[in-house]
C-alpha positions in Angstrom: 61.9 16.2 -4.3 60.1 18.4 -6.8 58.0 15.4 -8.0 56.9 14.9 -4.3 56.0 18.5 -3.9 54.1 18.4 -7.3 52.2 15.3 -6.3 51.3 16.8 -2.9 50.0 20.0 -4.5 47.9 18.1 -7.0 46.4 16.0 -4.0 45.6 19.2 -2.2 44.0 20.8 -5.3 41.9 17.8 -5.9 40.8 17.8 -2.2 39.8 21.4 -2.5 37.9 21.0 -5.7 36.1 17.9 -4.3 35.1 19.9 -1.1 33.8 22.8 -3.2 31.6 20.5 -5.2 30.2 18.9 -1.9 29.5 22.3 -0.5 27.6 23.4 -3.6 25.1 20.5 -3.7 23.0 19.6 -0.8 23.7 16.2 0.5 20.9 13.5 0.5 19.3 13.4 3.8 19.5 10.0 5.7 16.5 7.8 5.0 13.6 8.6 7.1 10.4 6.6 7.2 8.2 7.9 4.4 5.0 7.4 6.3 6.2 9.5 9.3 7.5 12.2 7.0 4.2 12.5 5.2 2.2 12.5 8.5 4.5 15.1 9.9 3.9 17.4 6.9 0.2 16.7 7.1 0.1 17.7 10.7 2.2 20.8 10.1 -0.1 22.1 7.3 -3.2 21.4 9.4 -1.9 23.0 12.7 0.2 25.8 11.5 0.0 26.7 7.7 3.2 28.5 6.7 2.9 32.3 7.0 5.4 33.2 4.3 5.9 32.2 0.8 9.4 30.9 1.2 8.1 28.4 3.9 5.3 27.3 1.5 8.0 26.6 -1.3 10.2 24.8 1.3 7.5 22.4 2.1 6.6 22.0 -1.6 10.5 21.2 -2.2 10.5 18.5 0.6 7.4 16.9 -1.2 9.2 17.1 -4.5 12.3 15.5 -2.9 10.2 12.6 -1.7 8.3 12.1 -4.9 11.4 12.0 -7.1 13.9 10.4 -4.7 12.1 7.4 -3.1 10.5 4.2 -4.2 6.8 4.9 -3.4 3.5 3.0 -3.5 0.7 4.4 -5.6 -1.2 5.4 -2.2 2.0 7.4 -1.0 2.2 9.2 -4.3 -1.4 10.2 -4.1 -1.1 11.4 -0.5 1.9 13.5 -1.4 0.1 14.9 -4.4 -2.8 15.9 -2.2 -0.4 17.7 0.2 1.1 19.5 -2.8 -2.3 20.5 -3.9 -3.0 22.0 -0.5 -0.3 24.5 -1.2 -1.8 25.5 -4.6 -4.3 28.4 -5.3 -7.8 27.5 -6.5 -7.2 28.9 -10.0 -4.2 26.7 -10.4 -6.1 23.6 -9.1 -9.0 24.4 -11.6 -6.4 24.2 -14.4 -5.0 21.0 -13.1 -7.5 18.4 -11.9 -6.4 15.8 -9.4 -6.6 12.8 -11.8 -4.4 14.4 -14.5 -2.1 15.6 -11.8 -1.7 12.0 -10.6 -1.2 10.7 -14.1 1.4 13.3 -15.0 3.4 13.0 -11.8 3.4 9.1 -12.1 4.6 9.4 -15.7 7.5 11.7 -14.6 8.5 9.5 -11.8 8.5 6.5 -14.2 10.6 8.4 -16.8 13.0 9.6 -14.2 13.4 6.0 -12.9 14.0 4.8 -16.4 16.9 7.4 -16.6 18.0 6.6 -13.1 17.5 10.3 -12.2 16.7 11.1 -8.6 16.2 14.5 -6.8 18.7 14.7 -4.0 17.9 18.1 -2.6 16.2 21.4 -3.3 17.3 24.8 -2.3 15.7 28.2 -2.4 18.1 30.6 -4.2 16.2 33.9 -4.4 12.9 35.5 -3.9 11.4 38.9 -4.8 8.0 40.7 -5.2 7.0 41.2 -8.9 4.5 42.7 -9.2 3.7 43.9 -5.6 1.4 41.3 -3.9 3.1 38.5 -6.0 6.0 36.7 -4.7 8.5 34.8 -7.0 10.7 32.3 -5.4 13.6 30.7 -7.3 14.6 27.1 -6.5 17.2 24.7 -7.8 16.2 21.0 -7.6 19.4 19.1 -7.5 19.7 15.6 -9.0 22.1 12.8 -8.9 23.1 13.7 -12.4 24.3 17.3 -12.4 23.3 17.9 -16.0 19.8 17.2 -15.0 19.6 19.8 -12.3 16.4 21.9 -12.6 15.8 25.6 -11.8 12.3 26.8 -11.3 10.7 30.1 -10.4 7.5 29.6 -8.3 4.8 32.2 -8.3 2.8 32.8 -5.1 0.0 35.1 -4.1 -2.1 35.4 -1.0 -5.5 33.9 -1.3 -8.6 34.3 0.9 -9.7 31.0 2.4 -13.3 30.2 1.6 -13.9 28.8 5.1 -12.5 32.0 6.7 -12.7 34.9 4.4 -10.7 37.1 6.8 -7.7 34.5 6.5 -5.3 34.8 3.8 -2.6 32.2 3.0 0.2 32.2 0.6 -0.6 29.7 -2.3 1.4 28.6 -5.4 -0.2 29.7 -8.6 2.2 28.1 -11.0 6.0 28.0 -11.9 8.2 28.1 -14.9 11.4 26.4 -15.6 14.3 28.9 -15.8 18.0 28.4 -16.6 20.4 27.6 -13.8 22.3 30.7 -14.8 19.3 32.8 -13.9 19.4 31.9 -10.2 21.6 33.5 -7.7 21.7 32.7 -4.0 20.6 35.6 -1.8 23.2 36.7 0.6 
């Protein structure tokens, strides 16, 4: 009888442990047509650009998830990079010309495919003002290999739009990789 109880307890503990791991990592979303997803994001950015920095980062996360999780054609990679660049500030774009951005991203995609690493989800963990007028947003990009998860802190500022100087939009001006231990989910 004791053996049966011990086995049942072990099964319960394994089940609880497995559930806690599943809740911690976001699940891969069901496959959706890449073309319709890209088009949807393009329309969203054209019609109603995000009004807060977290929404900007969420869209960037979605683009990262597509880039590093799907098998894409070169044209799709370039379209996604163009969308990413629409979220970046002019000073950041000046430092990162389009062609070098495409080459670097394509290289990262190739290296990840060689290592069989895919981004399965991204989650905003925390955000704060530092200094005032600058928003920092911490994100964890989860991969299919837990030891390859990546934490980044995105730096955003409002930028006046050249076509409408009275309009300001939140733009990404850079990021830095941070340790996973440095991220804590906001409550």
